[in-house]
Structure formats: C-alpha cells, structure tokens
C-alpha positions as a LaTeX table, in Angstrom:
\begin{tabular}{lrrr}
\hline
Residue & $x$ (\AA) & $y$ (\AA) & $z$ (\AA) \\
\hline
Unk1 & $-9.76$ & $-9.73$ & $-26.32$ \\
Unk2 & $-9.19$ & $-6.29$ & $-24.48$ \\
Unk3 & $-6.20$ & $-4.73$ & $-22.95$ \\
Unk4 & $-5.97$ & $-5.31$ & $-19.38$ \\
Unk5 & $-5.96$ & $-1.58$ & $-18.27$ \\
Unk6 & $-8.98$ & $-1.27$ & $-20.98$ \\
Unk7 & $-10.48$ & $-4.17$ & $-18.95$ \\
Unk8 & $-9.39$ & $-2.50$ & $-15.10$ \\
Unk9 & $-11.18$ & 0.66 & $-16.13$ \\
Unk10 & $-14.91$ & $-1.99$ & $-17.23$ \\
Unk11 & $-13.82$ & $-3.47$ & $-13.56$ \\
Unk12 & $-13.81$ & 0.42 & $-11.71$ \\
Unk13 & $-17.18$ & 1.75 & $-13.71$ \\
Unk14 & $-18.92$ & $-1.44$ & $-13.42$ \\
Unk15 & $-21.71$ & $-0.29$ & $-10.33$ \\
Unk16 & $-21.24$ & $-3.97$ & $-9.09$ \\
Unk17 & $-19.15$ & $-2.56$ & $-7.18$ \\
Unk18 & $-20.10$ & $-0.55$ & $-4.92$ \\
Unk19 & $-23.27$ & $-3.33$ & $-4.00$ \\
Unk20 & $-20.84$ & $-5.51$ & $-2.76$ \\
Unk21 & $-18.30$ & $-2.91$ & $-0.92$ \\
Unk22 & $-15.70$ & $-2.84$ & $-2.66$ \\
Unk23 & $-13.90$ & 0.51 & $-3.24$ \\
Unk24 & $-10.88$ & 0.82 & $-5.48$ \\
Unk25 & $-8.28$ & 3.14 & $-5.12$ \\
Unk26 & $-4.67$ & 4.24 & $-6.69$ \\
Unk27 & $-1.32$ & 2.90 & $-4.57$ \\
Unk28 & 1.37 & 5.53 & $-3.58$ \\
Unk29 & 4.56 & 5.04 & $-6.11$ \\
Unk30 & 6.20 & 5.73 & $-2.93$ \\
Unk31 & 5.26 & 2.29 & $-2.54$ \\
Unk32 & 5.04 & 0.38 & $-5.15$ \\
Unk33 & 7.12 & 1.54 & $-8.14$ \\
Unk34 & 7.08 & 1.29 & $-11.52$ \\
Unk35 & 8.95 & 1.44 & $-14.74$ \\
Unk36 & 7.71 & 4.96 & $-15.40$ \\
Unk37 & 7.30 & 6.46 & $-11.85$ \\
Unk38 & 10.00 & 5.33 & $-10.29$ \\
Unk39 & 9.67 & 5.60 & $-6.78$ \\
Unk40 & 12.14 & 7.67 & $-5.09$ \\
Unk41 & 13.06 & 6.70 & $-1.70$ \\
Unk42 & 14.39 & 3.19 & $-2.55$ \\
Unk43 & 13.91 & 1.97 & 1.45 \\
Unk44 & 10.77 & 2.42 & 0.97 \\
Unk45 & 9.35 & 0.57 & $-2.21$ \\
Unk46 & 7.19 & $-2.50$ & $-1.76$ \\
Unk47 & 6.60 & $-4.17$ & $-5.70$ \\
Unk48 & 8.11 & $-2.70$ & $-8.91$ \\
Unk49 & 6.13 & $-3.03$ & $-11.70$ \\
Unk50 & 6.27 & $-2.78$ & $-15.83$ \\
Unk51 & 3.11 & $-2.48$ & $-17.22$ \\
Unk52 & 4.30 & 0.74 & $-18.87$ \\
Unk53 & 6.99 & $-1.26$ & $-20.94$ \\
Unk54 & 5.11 & $-3.18$ & $-24.25$ \\
Unk55 & 6.93 & $-6.75$ & $-24.55$ \\
Unk56 & 8.22 & $-9.02$ & $-22.26$ \\
Unk57 & 12.03 & $-8.66$ & $-23.29$ \\
Unk58 & 12.19 & $-5.41$ & $-22.94$ \\
Unk59 & 10.11 & $-5.41$ & $-19.26$ \\
Unk60 & 12.72 & $-8.71$ & $-18.94$ \\
Unk61 & 16.00 & $-6.52$ & $-19.77$ \\
Unk62 & 14.41 & $-2.93$ & $-17.44$ \\
Unk63 & 13.93 & $-4.86$ & $-14.50$ \\
Unk64 & 17.22 & $-6.48$ & $-14.63$ \\
Unk65 & 17.71 & $-3.60$ & $-14.04$ \\
Unk66 & 16.45 & $-2.54$ & $-11.77$ \\
Unk67 & 17.19 & $-5.44$ & $-9.65$ \\
Unk68 & 20.51 & $-4.74$ & $-9.98$ \\
Unk69 & 19.71 & $-1.71$ & $-8.29$ \\
Unk70 & 18.17 & $-3.00$ & $-5.75$ \\
Unk71 & 20.81 & $-5.21$ & $-4.96$ \\
Unk72 & 23.36 & $-2.28$ & $-4.95$ \\
Unk73 & 21.03 & $-0.26$ & $-2.71$ \\
Unk74 & 20.41 & $-3.19$ & 0.02 \\
Unk75 & 24.17 & $-3.73$ & 0.30 \\
Unk76 & 25.09 & $-0.10$ & 1.30 \\
Unk77 & 25.56 & 1.12 & 5.30 \\
Unk78 & 23.41 & 4.10 & 6.55 \\
Unk79 & 23.86 & 7.43 & 5.00 \\
Unk80 & 25.14 & 5.47 & 1.46 \\
Unk81 & 21.74 & 4.38 & 1.28 \\
Unk82 & 20.00 & 7.98 & 0.60 \\
Unk83 & 22.24 & 8.81 & $-2.37$ \\
Unk84 & 20.76 & 5.88 & $-4.23$ \\
Unk85 & 18.91 & 6.19 & $-7.50$ \\
Unk86 & 17.04 & 3.72 & $-10.01$ \\
Unk87 & 18.68 & 3.07 & $-13.23$ \\
Unk88 & 17.16 & 5.34 & $-16.13$ \\
Unk89 & 15.00 & 1.81 & $-17.76$ \\
Unk90 & 17.13 & 1.90 & $-21.40$ \\
Unk91 & 14.60 & $-0.59$ & $-23.05$ \\
Unk92 & 10.76 & 1.31 & $-21.60$ \\
Unk93 & 10.44 & 5.01 & $-21.90$ \\
\hline
\end{tabular}
C-alpha cells in the first residue's frame, strides 16, 4: 500500500543491505535522464524515466515527445547533434 518512493526509502535505510554487502548509489542524470531532470547530453543518455510524473496517460504523452526528440537527434549528423535538446514536457511538470 506504499508509494514506490516510500518503499525505496525503507529499503535504503535497512541494515540488512550492509550485512549482505549491497551498496546503493544514485545514478547520474547524464546517463539516466528523466522528464523532470533531463540530461543535457543526448549522446550520453541510456534511458529516460517519468517517475516525477503522476498518471499513465501523462507519462506516455511526454515520453512520446522524448521519443520523437530522440529520433530527430539520431537523424542528425555530427556537428548538428551538439545543438539538440529535449522538448519541454507538456503534461508532467
């Protein structure tokens, strides 16, 4: 019955992680971007997420914009890629 972020916070604080040798670290937004904190370097991004957005329809709509940006970026040639950027989310802010 908890929100996913609440569950993550409980897991991070659990002493058992240290006992089994698990370390948690935050991933750089350079490689793992999101709608609320997009990576500035489109060449480095591995994945995009929408965990800051509430509602499946909103997430899908704005991730579709991101997918369009990615496809446009991939069609560009070398120097033109430097000026590419993500669209501003319309549904998730």
